[in-house]
TORKOL-4160 file (C-alpha; in steps of 0.2 Angstrom, whole numbers, padded with zeros to 4 digits, m for minus):
446
<pt num="1" X="m0675" Y="m1119" Z="m0337"/>
<pt num="2" X="m0679" Y="m1101" Z="m0343"/>
<pt num="3" X="m0692" Y="m1099" Z="m0328"/>
<pt num="4" X="m0678" Y="m1106" Z="m0316"/>
<pt num="5" X="m0665" Y="m1092" Z="m0322"/>
<pt num="6" X="m0678" Y="m1079" Z="m0320"/>
<pt num="7" X="m0682" Y="m1084" Z="m0303"/>
<pt num="8" X="m0664" Y="m1084" Z="m0298"/>
<pt num="9" X="m0660" Y="m1067" Z="m0307"/>
<pt num="10" X="m0675" Y="m1059" Z="m0298"/>
<pt num="11" X="m0669" Y="m1067" Z="m0282"/>
<pt num="12" X="m0652" Y="m1060" Z="m0284"/>
<pt num="13" X="m0658" Y="m1043" Z="m0288"/>
<pt num="14" X="m0669" Y="m1043" Z="m0272"/>
<pt num="15" X="m0654" Y="m1050" Z="m0261"/>
<pt num="16" X="m0643" Y="m1036" Z="m0269"/>
<pt num="17" X="m0655" Y="m1022" Z="m0265"/>
<pt num="18" X="m0658" Y="m1029" Z="m0248"/>
<pt num="19" X="m0640" Y="m1030" Z="m0244"/>
<pt num="20" X="m0638" Y="m1013" Z="m0249"/>
<pt num="21" X="m0652" Y="m1007" Z="m0238"/>
<pt num="22" X="m0644" Y="m1016" Z="m0224"/>
<pt num="23" X="m0628" Y="m1008" Z="m0227"/>
<pt num="24" X="m0635" Y="m0992" Z="m0228"/>
<pt num="25" X="m0641" Y="m0993" Z="m0210"/>
<pt num="26" X="m0628" Y="m1004" Z="m0202"/>
<pt num="27" X="m0612" Y="m1000" Z="m0212"/>
<pt num="28" X="m0614" Y="m0983" Z="m0219"/>
<pt num="29" X="m0596" Y="m0981" Z="m0223"/>
<pt num="30" X="m0596" Y="m0996" Z="m0234"/>
<pt num="31" X="m0612" Y="m0990" Z="m0242"/>
<pt num="32" X="m0606" Y="m0973" Z="m0244"/>
<pt num="33" X="m0590" Y="m0979" Z="m0253"/>
<pt num="34" X="m0598" Y="m0991" Z="m0264"/>
<pt num="35" X="m0614" Y="m0981" Z="m0269"/>
<pt num="36" X="m0617" Y="m0964" Z="m0261"/>
<pt num="37" X="m0599" Y="m0957" Z="m0266"/>
<pt num="38" X="m0601" Y="m0961" Z="m0285"/>
<pt num="39" X="m0619" Y="m0955" Z="m0286"/>
<pt num="40" X="m0615" Y="m0939" Z="m0277"/>
<pt num="41" X="m0599" Y="m0936" Z="m0286"/>
<pt num="42" X="m0609" Y="m0938" Z="m0302"/>
<pt num="43" X="m0624" Y="m0927" Z="m0297"/>
<pt num="44" X="m0612" Y="m0914" Z="m0291"/>
<pt num="45" X="m0602" Y="m0913" Z="m0308"/>
<pt num="46" X="m0618" Y="m0912" Z="m0319"/>
<pt num="47" X="m0627" Y="m0900" Z="m0309"/>
<pt num="48" X="m0614" Y="m0889" Z="m0302"/>
<pt num="49" X="m0616" Y="m0874" Z="m0313"/>
<pt num="50" X="m0635" Y="m0874" Z="m0312"/>
<pt num="51" X="m0636" Y="m0877" Z="m0294"/>
<pt num="52" X="m0624" Y="m0862" Z="m0290"/>
<pt num="53" X="m0634" Y="m0851" Z="m0302"/>
<pt num="54" X="m0651" Y="m0855" Z="m0293"/>
<pt num="55" X="m0643" Y="m0853" Z="m0276"/>
<pt num="56" X="m0636" Y="m0835" Z="m0280"/>
<pt num="57" X="m0618" Y="m0840" Z="m0279"/>
<pt num="58" X="m0613" Y="m0833" Z="m0296"/>
<pt num="59" X="m0607" Y="m0816" Z="m0302"/>
<pt num="60" X="m0608" Y="m0807" Z="m0318"/>
<pt num="61" X="m0592" Y="m0810" Z="m0329"/>
<pt num="62" X="m0579" Y="m0796" Z="m0331"/>
<pt num="63" X="m0581" Y="m0785" Z="m0347"/>
<pt num="64" X="m0567" Y="m0793" Z="m0355"/>
<pt num="65" X="m0574" Y="m0810" Z="m0352"/>
<pt num="66" X="m0591" Y="m0805" Z="m0358"/>
<pt num="67" X="m0583" Y="m0797" Z="m0374"/>
<pt num="68" X="m0573" Y="m0813" Z="m0378"/>
<pt num="69" X="m0588" Y="m0824" Z="m0375"/>
<pt num="70" X="m0600" Y="m0814" Z="m0386"/>
<pt num="71" X="m0587" Y="m0809" Z="m0401"/>
<pt num="72" X="m0575" Y="m0822" Z="m0401"/>
<pt num="73" X="m0583" Y="m0838" Z="m0394"/>
<pt num="74" X="m0599" Y="m0833" Z="m0401"/>
<pt num="75" X="m0609" Y="m0840" Z="m0386"/>
<pt num="76" X="m0621" Y="m0834" Z="m0373"/>
<pt num="77" X="m0613" Y="m0823" Z="m0358"/>
<pt num="78" X="m0616" Y="m0834" Z="m0343"/>
<pt num="79" X="m0614" Y="m0829" Z="m0325"/>
<pt num="80" X="m0598" Y="m0835" Z="m0317"/>
<pt num="81" X="m0599" Y="m0848" Z="m0302"/>
<pt num="82" X="m0584" Y="m0852" Z="m0291"/>
<pt num="83" X="m0571" Y="m0862" Z="m0300"/>
<pt num="84" X="m0569" Y="m0880" Z="m0295"/>
<pt num="85" X="m0550" Y="m0883" Z="m0292"/>
<pt num="86" X="m0551" Y="m0900" Z="m0283"/>
<pt num="87" X="m0563" Y="m0914" Z="m0280"/>
<pt num="88" X="m0558" Y="m0928" Z="m0269"/>
<pt num="89" X="m0569" Y="m0942" Z="m0260"/>
<pt num="90" X="m0567" Y="m0948" Z="m0242"/>
<pt num="91" X="m0575" Y="m0961" Z="m0232"/>
<pt num="92" X="m0587" Y="m0950" Z="m0225"/>
<pt num="93" X="m0591" Y="m0938" Z="m0239"/>
<pt num="94" X="m0584" Y="m0926" Z="m0253"/>
<pt num="95" X="m0571" Y="m0912" Z="m0252"/>
<pt num="96" X="m0571" Y="m0899" Z="m0264"/>
<pt num="97" X="m0559" Y="m0884" Z="m0266"/>
<pt num="98" X="m0567" Y="m0869" Z="m0274"/>
<pt num="99" X="m0559" Y="m0852" Z="m0280"/>
<pt num="100" X="m0570" Y="m0838" Z="m0277"/>
<pt num="101" X="m0573" Y="m0826" Z="m0291"/>
<pt num="102" X="m0572" Y="m0807" Z="m0287"/>
<pt num="103" X="m0588" Y="m0802" Z="m0278"/>
<pt num="104" X="m0591" Y="m0818" Z="m0267"/>
<pt num="105" X="m0585" Y="m0822" Z="m0250"/>
<pt num="106" X="m0586" Y="m0838" Z="m0239"/>
<pt num="107" X="m0601" Y="m0831" Z="m0229"/>
<pt num="108" X="m0611" Y="m0832" Z="m0246"/>
<pt num="109" X="m0608" Y="m0850" Z="m0247"/>
<pt num="110" X="m0612" Y="m0853" Z="m0228"/>
<pt num="111" X="m0629" Y="m0845" Z="m0230"/>
<pt num="112" X="m0633" Y="m0856" Z="m0244"/>
<pt num="113" X="m0627" Y="m0872" Z="m0236"/>
<pt num="114" X="m0644" Y="m0880" Z="m0232"/>
<pt num="115" X="m0649" Y="m0876" Z="m0251"/>
<pt num="116" X="m0634" Y="m0884" Z="m0257"/>
<pt num="117" X="m0636" Y="m0900" Z="m0245"/>
<pt num="118" X="m0653" Y="m0903" Z="m0252"/>
<pt num="119" X="m0648" Y="m0900" Z="m0270"/>
<pt num="120" X="m0635" Y="m0914" Z="m0269"/>
<pt num="121" X="m0644" Y="m0925" Z="m0257"/>
<pt num="122" X="m0631" Y="m0926" Z="m0244"/>
<pt num="123" X="m0632" Y="m0926" Z="m0225"/>
<pt num="124" X="m0623" Y="m0909" Z="m0222"/>
<pt num="125" X="m0613" Y="m0896" Z="m0231"/>
<pt num="126" X="m0600" Y="m0885" Z="m0221"/>
<pt num="127" X="m0589" Y="m0872" Z="m0228"/>
<pt num="128" X="m0571" Y="m0869" Z="m0222"/>
<pt num="129" X="m0560" Y="m0855" Z="m0228"/>
<pt num="130" X="m0543" Y="m0862" Z="m0232"/>
<pt num="131" X="m0534" Y="m0847" Z="m0238"/>
<pt num="132" X="m0539" Y="m0830" Z="m0245"/>
<pt num="133" X="m0550" Y="m0833" Z="m0261"/>
<pt num="134" X="m0551" Y="m0852" Z="m0258"/>
<pt num="135" X="m0565" Y="m0862" Z="m0248"/>
<pt num="136" X="m0567" Y="m0880" Z="m0245"/>
<pt num="137" X="m0585" Y="m0887" Z="m0247"/>
<pt num="138" X="m0586" Y="m0902" Z="m0236"/>
<pt num="139" X="m0600" Y="m0912" Z="m0240"/>
<pt num="140" X="m0605" Y="m0927" Z="m0227"/>
<pt num="141" X="m0614" Y="m0941" Z="m0236"/>
<pt num="142" X="m0622" Y="m0948" Z="m0220"/>
<pt num="143" X="m0625" Y="m0944" Z="m0201"/>
<pt num="144" X="m0607" Y="m0948" Z="m0194"/>
<pt num="145" X="m0613" Y="m0943" Z="m0177"/>
<pt num="146" X="m0625" Y="m0958" Z="m0176"/>
<pt num="147" X="m0610" Y="m0971" Z="m0174"/>
<pt num="148" X="m0595" Y="m0960" Z="m0168"/>
<pt num="149" X="m0578" Y="m0967" Z="m0174"/>
<pt num="150" X="m0563" Y="m0954" Z="m0174"/>
<pt num="151" X="m0553" Y="m0954" Z="m0189"/>
<pt num="152" X="m0537" Y="m0965" Z="m0191"/>
<pt num="153" X="m0522" Y="m0955" Z="m0186"/>
<pt num="154" X="m0531" Y="m0944" Z="m0174"/>
<pt num="155" X="m0520" Y="m0946" Z="m0158"/>
<pt num="156" X="m0514" Y="m0935" Z="m0144"/>
<pt num="157" X="m0498" Y="m0925" Z="m0149"/>
<pt num="158" X="m0490" Y="m0910" Z="m0142"/>
<pt num="159" X="m0504" Y="m0901" Z="m0132"/>
<pt num="160" X="m0518" Y="m0907" Z="m0144"/>
<pt num="161" X="m0530" Y="m0921" Z="m0139"/>
<pt num="162" X="m0543" Y="m0927" Z="m0152"/>
<pt num="163" X="m0559" Y="m0928" Z="m0141"/>
<pt num="164" X="m0574" Y="m0929" Z="m0152"/>
<pt num="165" X="m0580" Y="m0930" Z="m0170"/>
<pt num="166" X="m0587" Y="m0915" Z="m0180"/>
<pt num="167" X="m0602" Y="m0916" Z="m0190"/>
<pt num="168" X="m0591" Y="m0914" Z="m0206"/>
<pt num="169" X="m0581" Y="m0931" Z="m0201"/>
<pt num="170" X="m0566" Y="m0923" Z="m0195"/>
<pt num="171" X="m0559" Y="m0923" Z="m0178"/>
<pt num="172" X="m0562" Y="m0911" Z="m0165"/>
<pt num="173" X="m0545" Y="m0907" Z="m0156"/>
<pt num="174" X="m0543" Y="m0899" Z="m0140"/>
<pt num="175" X="m0527" Y="m0889" Z="m0143"/>
<pt num="176" X="m0521" Y="m0879" Z="m0128"/>
<pt num="177" X="m0509" Y="m0869" Z="m0138"/>
<pt num="178" X="m0522" Y="m0862" Z="m0148"/>
<pt num="179" X="m0537" Y="m0861" Z="m0136"/>
<pt num="180" X="m0529" Y="m0862" Z="m0118"/>
<pt num="181" X="m0544" Y="m0859" Z="m0107"/>
<pt num="182" X="m0561" Y="m0868" Z="m0110"/>
<pt num="183" X="m0578" Y="m0870" Z="m0102"/>
<pt num="184" X="m0589" Y="m0885" Z="m0104"/>
<pt num="185" X="m0607" Y="m0884" Z="m0100"/>
<pt num="186" X="m0621" Y="m0897" Z="m0100"/>
<pt num="187" X="m0636" Y="m0904" Z="m0090"/>
<pt num="188" X="m0635" Y="m0921" Z="m0081"/>
<pt num="189" X="m0634" Y="m0936" Z="m0093"/>
<pt num="190" X="m0629" Y="m0925" Z="m0108"/>
<pt num="191" X="m0612" Y="m0933" Z="m0110"/>
<pt num="192" X="m0602" Y="m0919" Z="m0101"/>
<pt num="193" X="m0593" Y="m0932" Z="m0091"/>
<pt num="194" X="m0589" Y="m0944" Z="m0106"/>
<pt num="195" X="m0581" Y="m0928" Z="m0114"/>
<pt num="196" X="m0570" Y="m0926" Z="m0099"/>
<pt num="197" X="m0565" Y="m0944" Z="m0099"/>
<pt num="198" X="m0559" Y="m0943" Z="m0117"/>
<pt num="199" X="m0549" Y="m0928" Z="m0113"/>
<pt num="200" X="m0541" Y="m0935" Z="m0097"/>
<pt num="201" X="m0538" Y="m0951" Z="m0107"/>
<pt num="202" X="m0528" Y="m0941" Z="m0121"/>
<pt num="203" X="m0520" Y="m0930" Z="m0108"/>
<pt num="204" X="m0513" Y="m0945" Z="m0099"/>
<pt num="205" X="m0502" Y="m0949" Z="m0113"/>
<pt num="206" X="m0493" Y="m0932" Z="m0114"/>
<pt num="207" X="m0479" Y="m0924" Z="m0104"/>
<pt num="208" X="m0490" Y="m0913" Z="m0094"/>
<pt num="209" X="m0495" Y="m0911" Z="m0076"/>
<pt num="210" X="m0514" Y="m0914" Z="m0073"/>
<pt num="211" X="m0522" Y="m0905" Z="m0057"/>
<pt num="212" X="m0540" Y="m0910" Z="m0052"/>
<pt num="213" X="m0552" Y="m0899" Z="m0043"/>
<pt num="214" X="m0568" Y="m0910" Z="m0039"/>
<pt num="215" X="m0579" Y="m0903" Z="m0025"/>
<pt num="216" X="m0591" Y="m0918" Z="m0026"/>
<pt num="217" X="m0579" Y="m0927" Z="m0015"/>
<pt num="218" X="m0569" Y="m0933" Z="m0029"/>
<pt num="219" X="m0582" Y="m0945" Z="m0036"/>
<pt num="220" X="m0576" Y="m0941" Z="m0053"/>
<pt num="221" X="m0557" Y="m0937" Z="m0053"/>
<pt num="222" X="m0552" Y="m0950" Z="m0039"/>
<pt num="223" X="m0552" Y="m0963" Z="m0052"/>
<pt num="224" X="m0538" Y="m0954" Z="m0061"/>
<pt num="225" X="m0527" Y="m0952" Z="m0045"/>
<pt num="226" X="m0512" Y="m0962" Z="m0052"/>
<pt num="227" X="m0509" Y="m0948" Z="m0066"/>
<pt num="228" X="m0514" Y="m0933" Z="m0057"/>
<pt num="229" X="m0501" Y="m0921" Z="m0049"/>
<pt num="230" X="m0513" Y="m0913" Z="m0037"/>
<pt num="231" X="m0531" Y="m0918" Z="m0032"/>
<pt num="232" X="m0543" Y="m0908" Z="m0020"/>
<pt num="233" X="m0560" Y="m0912" Z="m0016"/>
<pt num="234" X="m0567" Y="m0897" Z="m0005"/>
<pt num="235" X="m0569" Y="m0879" Z="m0007"/>
<pt num="236" X="m0556" Y="m0875" Z="0007"/>
<pt num="237" X="m0542" Y="m0886" Z="m0001"/>
<pt num="238" X="m0547" Y="m0879" Z="m0018"/>
<pt num="239" X="m0543" Y="m0861" Z="m0012"/>
<pt num="240" X="m0526" Y="m0867" Z="m0005"/>
<pt num="241" X="m0522" Y="m0876" Z="m0021"/>
<pt num="242" X="m0527" Y="m0862" Z="m0032"/>
<pt num="243" X="m0515" Y="m0850" Z="m0021"/>
<pt num="244" X="m0501" Y="m0862" Z="m0025"/>
<pt num="245" X="m0504" Y="m0862" Z="m0043"/>
<pt num="246" X="m0505" Y="m0843" Z="m0043"/>
<pt num="247" X="m0488" Y="m0843" Z="m0034"/>
<pt num="248" X="m0481" Y="m0855" Z="m0047"/>
<pt num="249" X="m0488" Y="m0844" Z="m0061"/>
<pt num="250" X="m0479" Y="m0829" Z="m0054"/>
<pt num="251" X="m0462" Y="m0839" Z="m0052"/>
<pt num="252" X="m0463" Y="m0844" Z="m0070"/>
<pt num="253" X="m0466" Y="m0825" Z="m0075"/>
<pt num="254" X="m0450" Y="m0822" Z="m0065"/>
<pt num="255" X="m0441" Y="m0836" Z="m0075"/>
<pt num="256" X="m0448" Y="m0827" Z="m0092"/>
<pt num="257" X="m0442" Y="m0810" Z="m0086"/>
<pt num="258" X="m0424" Y="m0817" Z="m0081"/>
<pt num="259" X="m0422" Y="m0824" Z="m0099"/>
<pt num="260" X="m0430" Y="m0810" Z="m0109"/>
<pt num="261" X="m0445" Y="m0819" Z="m0116"/>
<pt num="262" X="m0464" Y="m0817" Z="m0115"/>
<pt num="263" X="m0469" Y="m0834" Z="m0117"/>
<pt num="264" X="m0464" Y="m0851" Z="m0110"/>
<pt num="265" X="m0462" Y="m0859" Z="m0127"/>
<pt num="266" X="m0448" Y="m0846" Z="m0131"/>
<pt num="267" X="m0437" Y="m0854" Z="m0118"/>
<pt num="268" X="m0424" Y="m0867" Z="m0121"/>
<pt num="269" X="m0431" Y="m0884" Z="m0118"/>
<pt num="270" X="m0420" Y="m0888" Z="m0104"/>
<pt num="271" X="m0428" Y="m0874" Z="m0094"/>
<pt num="272" X="m0445" Y="m0875" Z="m0100"/>
<pt num="273" X="m0457" Y="m0879" Z="m0085"/>
<pt num="274" X="m0469" Y="m0893" Z="m0088"/>
<pt num="275" X="m0487" Y="m0887" Z="m0094"/>
<pt num="276" X="m0501" Y="m0889" Z="m0081"/>
<pt num="277" X="m0519" Y="m0893" Z="m0086"/>
<pt num="278" X="m0532" Y="m0888" Z="m0071"/>
<pt num="279" X="m0547" Y="m0898" Z="m0073"/>
<pt num="280" X="m0562" Y="m0890" Z="m0063"/>
<pt num="281" X="m0577" Y="m0901" Z="m0061"/>
<pt num="282" X="m0593" Y="m0892" Z="m0056"/>
<pt num="283" X="m0587" Y="m0875" Z="m0055"/>
<pt num="284" X="m0602" Y="m0869" Z="m0046"/>
<pt num="285" X="m0597" Y="m0879" Z="m0030"/>
<pt num="286" X="m0583" Y="m0866" Z="m0029"/>
<pt num="287" X="m0594" Y="m0850" Z="m0031"/>
<pt num="288" X="m0608" Y="m0855" Z="m0020"/>
<pt num="289" X="m0607" Y="m0852" Z="m0001"/>
<pt num="290" X="m0619" Y="m0857" Z="0013"/>
<pt num="291" X="m0614" Y="m0843" Z="0026"/>
<pt num="292" X="m0605" Y="m0826" Z="0027"/>
<pt num="293" X="m0590" Y="m0835" Z="0035"/>
<pt num="294" X="m0587" Y="m0843" Z="0018"/>
<pt num="295" X="m0586" Y="m0826" Z="0008"/>
<pt num="296" X="m0568" Y="m0824" Z="0011"/>
<pt num="297" X="m0564" Y="m0841" Z="0004"/>
<pt num="298" X="m0575" Y="m0838" Z="m0011"/>
<pt num="299" X="m0566" Y="m0822" Z="m0014"/>
<pt num="300" X="m0549" Y="m0831" Z="m0014"/>
<pt num="301" X="m0555" Y="m0844" Z="m0026"/>
<pt num="302" X="m0564" Y="m0832" Z="m0038"/>
<pt num="303" X="m0549" Y="m0820" Z="m0038"/>
<pt num="304" X="m0536" Y="m0835" Z="m0041"/>
<pt num="305" X="m0547" Y="m0842" Z="m0055"/>
<pt num="306" X="m0548" Y="m0825" Z="m0064"/>
<pt num="307" X="m0529" Y="m0822" Z="m0062"/>
<pt num="308" X="m0525" Y="m0839" Z="m0069"/>
<pt num="309" X="m0538" Y="m0837" Z="m0083"/>
<pt num="310" X="m0531" Y="m0819" Z="m0088"/>
<pt num="311" X="m0512" Y="m0822" Z="m0087"/>
<pt num="312" X="m0507" Y="m0841" Z="m0085"/>
<pt num="313" X="m0507" Y="m0845" Z="m0104"/>
<pt num="314" X="m0490" Y="m0838" Z="m0107"/>
<pt num="315" X="m0482" Y="m0849" Z="m0093"/>
<pt num="316" X="m0491" Y="m0865" Z="m0098"/>
<pt num="317" X="m0505" Y="m0866" Z="m0086"/>
<pt num="318" X="m0522" Y="m0870" Z="m0094"/>
<pt num="319" X="m0539" Y="m0870" Z="m0086"/>
<pt num="320" X="m0553" Y="m0883" Z="m0092"/>
<pt num="321" X="m0568" Y="m0878" Z="m0082"/>
<pt num="322" X="m0584" Y="m0889" Z="m0082"/>
<pt num="323" X="m0601" Y="m0886" Z="m0075"/>
<pt num="324" X="m0620" Y="m0887" Z="m0078"/>
<pt num="325" X="m0623" Y="m0868" Z="m0078"/>
<pt num="326" X="m0611" Y="m0854" Z="m0077"/>
<pt num="327" X="m0619" Y="m0837" Z="m0077"/>
<pt num="328" X="m0621" Y="m0821" Z="m0066"/>
<pt num="329" X="m0632" Y="m0830" Z="m0053"/>
<pt num="330" X="m0616" Y="m0837" Z="m0046"/>
<pt num="331" X="m0611" Y="m0821" Z="m0041"/>
<pt num="332" X="m0597" Y="m0808" Z="m0042"/>
<pt num="333" X="m0583" Y="m0813" Z="m0054"/>
<pt num="334" X="m0593" Y="m0827" Z="m0063"/>
<pt num="335" X="m0595" Y="m0816" Z="m0079"/>
<pt num="336" X="m0578" Y="m0810" Z="m0079"/>
<pt num="337" X="m0571" Y="m0828" Z="m0077"/>
<pt num="338" X="m0582" Y="m0834" Z="m0091"/>
<pt num="339" X="m0576" Y="m0820" Z="m0103"/>
<pt num="340" X="m0558" Y="m0827" Z="m0101"/>
<pt num="341" X="m0563" Y="m0844" Z="m0106"/>
<pt num="342" X="m0563" Y="m0843" Z="m0125"/>
<pt num="343" X="m0566" Y="m0861" Z="m0129"/>
<pt num="344" X="m0584" Y="m0867" Z="m0127"/>
<pt num="345" X="m0592" Y="m0884" Z="m0127"/>
<pt num="346" X="m0610" Y="m0884" Z="m0123"/>
<pt num="347" X="m0619" Y="m0901" Z="m0122"/>
<pt num="348" X="m0638" Y="m0903" Z="m0121"/>
<pt num="349" X="m0645" Y="m0890" Z="m0108"/>
<pt num="350" X="m0661" Y="m0888" Z="m0099"/>
<pt num="351" X="m0665" Y="m0871" Z="m0105"/>
<pt num="352" X="m0661" Y="m0858" Z="m0119"/>
<pt num="353" X="m0652" Y="m0847" Z="m0106"/>
<pt num="354" X="m0639" Y="m0859" Z="m0101"/>
<pt num="355" X="m0635" Y="m0861" Z="m0120"/>
<pt num="356" X="m0634" Y="m0842" Z="m0121"/>
<pt num="357" X="m0622" Y="m0842" Z="m0106"/>
<pt num="358" X="m0610" Y="m0853" Z="m0116"/>
<pt num="359" X="m0611" Y="m0847" Z="m0134"/>
<pt num="360" X="m0620" Y="m0831" Z="m0135"/>
<pt num="361" X="m0604" Y="m0820" Z="m0133"/>
<pt num="362" X="m0593" Y="m0830" Z="m0144"/>
<pt num="363" X="m0605" Y="m0838" Z="m0157"/>
<pt num="364" X="m0622" Y="m0831" Z="m0156"/>
<pt num="365" X="m0628" Y="m0842" Z="m0171"/>
<pt num="366" X="m0624" Y="m0858" Z="m0162"/>
<pt num="367" X="m0636" Y="m0855" Z="m0148"/>
<pt num="368" X="m0651" Y="m0862" Z="m0158"/>
<pt num="369" X="m0641" Y="m0878" Z="m0162"/>
<pt num="370" X="m0637" Y="m0881" Z="m0144"/>
<pt num="371" X="m0655" Y="m0879" Z="m0138"/>
<pt num="372" X="m0660" Y="m0892" Z="m0150"/>
<pt num="373" X="m0648" Y="m0907" Z="m0145"/>
<pt num="374" X="m0660" Y="m0922" Z="m0142"/>
<pt num="375" X="m0659" Y="m0931" Z="m0126"/>
<pt num="376" X="m0656" Y="m0948" Z="m0135"/>
<pt num="377" X="m0640" Y="m0942" Z="m0142"/>
<pt num="378" X="m0628" Y="m0941" Z="m0126"/>
<pt num="379" X="m0611" Y="m0934" Z="m0130"/>
<pt num="380" X="m0618" Y="m0922" Z="m0144"/>
<pt num="381" X="m0613" Y="m0904" Z="m0141"/>
<pt num="382" X="m0609" Y="m0887" Z="m0150"/>
<pt num="383" X="m0590" Y="m0883" Z="m0149"/>
<pt num="384" X="m0586" Y="m0864" Z="m0152"/>
<pt num="385" X="m0572" Y="m0852" Z="m0149"/>
<pt num="386" X="m0569" Y="m0833" Z="m0149"/>
<pt num="387" X="m0566" Y="m0833" Z="m0168"/>
<pt num="388" X="m0586" Y="m0834" Z="m0170"/>
<pt num="389" X="m0584" Y="m0852" Z="m0179"/>
<pt num="390" X="m0593" Y="m0866" Z="m0172"/>
<pt num="391" X="m0597" Y="m0884" Z="m0176"/>
<pt num="392" X="m0608" Y="m0899" Z="m0170"/>
<pt num="393" X="m0598" Y="m0913" Z="m0162"/>
<pt num="394" X="m0601" Y="m0930" Z="m0153"/>
<pt num="395" X="m0589" Y="m0938" Z="m0141"/>
<pt num="396" X="m0585" Y="m0957" Z="m0143"/>
<pt num="397" X="m0591" Y="m0966" Z="m0128"/>
<pt num="398" X="m0578" Y="m0969" Z="m0116"/>
<pt num="399" X="m0580" Y="m0979" Z="m0100"/>
<pt num="400" X="m0573" Y="m0973" Z="m0083"/>
<pt num="401" X="m0563" Y="m0989" Z="m0082"/>
<pt num="402" X="m0555" Y="m0985" Z="m0099"/>
<pt num="403" X="m0550" Y="m0968" Z="m0093"/>
<pt num="404" X="m0544" Y="m0975" Z="m0077"/>
<pt num="405" X="m0534" Y="m0988" Z="m0086"/>
<pt num="406" X="m0524" Y="m0975" Z="m0096"/>
<pt num="407" X="m0521" Y="m0965" Z="m0080"/>
<pt num="408" X="m0514" Y="m0981" Z="m0072"/>
<pt num="409" X="m0504" Y="m0986" Z="m0088"/>
<pt num="410" X="m0496" Y="m0969" Z="m0089"/>
<pt num="411" X="m0493" Y="m0964" Z="m0071"/>
<pt num="412" X="m0474" Y="m0964" Z="m0074"/>
<pt num="413" X="m0478" Y="m0948" Z="m0084"/>
<pt num="414" X="m0482" Y="m0937" Z="m0068"/>
<pt num="415" X="m0469" Y="m0924" Z="m0068"/>
<pt num="416" X="m0459" Y="m0918" Z="m0053"/>
<pt num="417" X="m0468" Y="m0902" Z="m0047"/>
<pt num="418" X="m0462" Y="m0899" Z="m0028"/>
<pt num="419" X="m0475" Y="m0885" Z="m0025"/>
<pt num="420" X="m0490" Y="m0898" Z="m0028"/>
<pt num="421" X="m0482" Y="m0912" Z="m0018"/>
<pt num="422" X="m0494" Y="m0908" Z="m0003"/>
<pt num="423" X="m0509" Y="m0910" Z="m0014"/>
<pt num="424" X="m0504" Y="m0927" Z="m0023"/>
<pt num="425" X="m0518" Y="m0939" Z="m0021"/>
<pt num="426" X="m0516" Y="m0956" Z="m0012"/>
<pt num="427" X="m0514" Y="m0970" Z="m0024"/>
<pt num="428" X="m0521" Y="m0987" Z="m0018"/>
<pt num="429" X="m0509" Y="m1000" Z="m0014"/>
<pt num="430" X="m0514" Y="m1012" Z="m0026"/>
<pt num="431" X="m0510" Y="m1000" Z="m0041"/>
<pt num="432" X="m0495" Y="m1005" Z="m0051"/>
<pt num="433" X="m0479" Y="m0997" Z="m0046"/>
<pt num="434" X="m0474" Y="m0984" Z="m0059"/>
<pt num="435" X="m0457" Y="m0982" Z="m0067"/>
<pt num="436" X="m0446" Y="m0966" Z="m0067"/>
<pt num="437" X="m0454" Y="m0950" Z="m0073"/>
<pt num="438" X="m0451" Y="m0948" Z="m0092"/>
<pt num="439" X="m0453" Y="m0929" Z="m0089"/>
<pt num="440" X="m0437" Y="m0922" Z="m0083"/>
<pt num="441" X="m0438" Y="m0911" Z="m0069"/>
<pt num="442" X="m0436" Y="m0893" Z="m0075"/>
<pt num="443" X="m0431" Y="m0878" Z="m0064"/>
<pt num="444" X="m0444" Y="m0864" Z="m0062"/>
<pt num="445" X="m0432" Y="m0852" Z="m0056"/>
<pt num="446" X="m0414" Y="m0849" Z="m0056"/>
């Protein structure tokens, strides 16, 4: 009987160990919640002071504090680490709020993030400044980008669309109010199209006008025709459409001037024009020309794009430019346009120079990370903006049919923009009929 009990107990131990090993690979969230989080929390609690000390993240105490420690408490005067204000666990990691002592800044912790990651045995450590003097230590317990799943509650709202997952487990949100113009780069099969699908799928639910410029004869954007207010598939039509958008921008500026405001969002809601998101696929097709007779058209296109990128934010017209490369080799105006596209998302690229085109002017430290994205992880990218901050992200897989279905389901949200009527794409007869627009037509001029 004793031998049988021993066999059963041993079998149970091995089964439990095997189950934990399986969960660690197949169900990392469950494994982290049951095992990883308690272990990491305990390790952090017991080794915090010593880890901060060896990583050089402590400062000498003030004279008053040293005097009290030496003469009142009768103990050794120790260096002072950042004070832990709050610790909370999440389904992907650990969040620690720290109060920085005088003499430390967030950059000091950022420089030591790799040492902290190894000290506490977590997948990654990122630092985010929450307010002056306070930072949040975001520890990720496992590789959340291996199996991408957006956090609960991440849904399109206002002009913000969650399109990817950050390395720290939070959602990467494409917010047009904060970053109105953006550039997305990436090689073939890098996940660039999937990123665009997620973006279109989210934008389809919002009360915005979507304009597609797809000079690959519409192979990408034609599937989204039910939700598009305009679609052009040739450089000649693109030049005409961009001229119309520039004219729309100017009429909206007249509206702002008439009401004494400098931003569309300061207008009363009943007068506010509908926002317009212009989706440009393979921007190089708009710059390249095959003969001298095309130069005039190219100049029209480049001038219109630059004008929109420089000024259209205030009137609710936003650019989302996509391409494989975007540098000075495209010709006059390319660098000037790129400088206005402050949001950058760079997927896997074929050479370091392409990564530098997208990131070197806004976040130089991110160039190396973009150059090392593996081919077996499509959808992985580096996202940065003009603030200098950057993060590694990965887009959840969205099929073309899913994005197409979202555009079909929300086709009734296509707003009334008479200026774009002649560019309205043809919707197949078998597409379901749409109901009345939920976006009230708003006057552009009075």
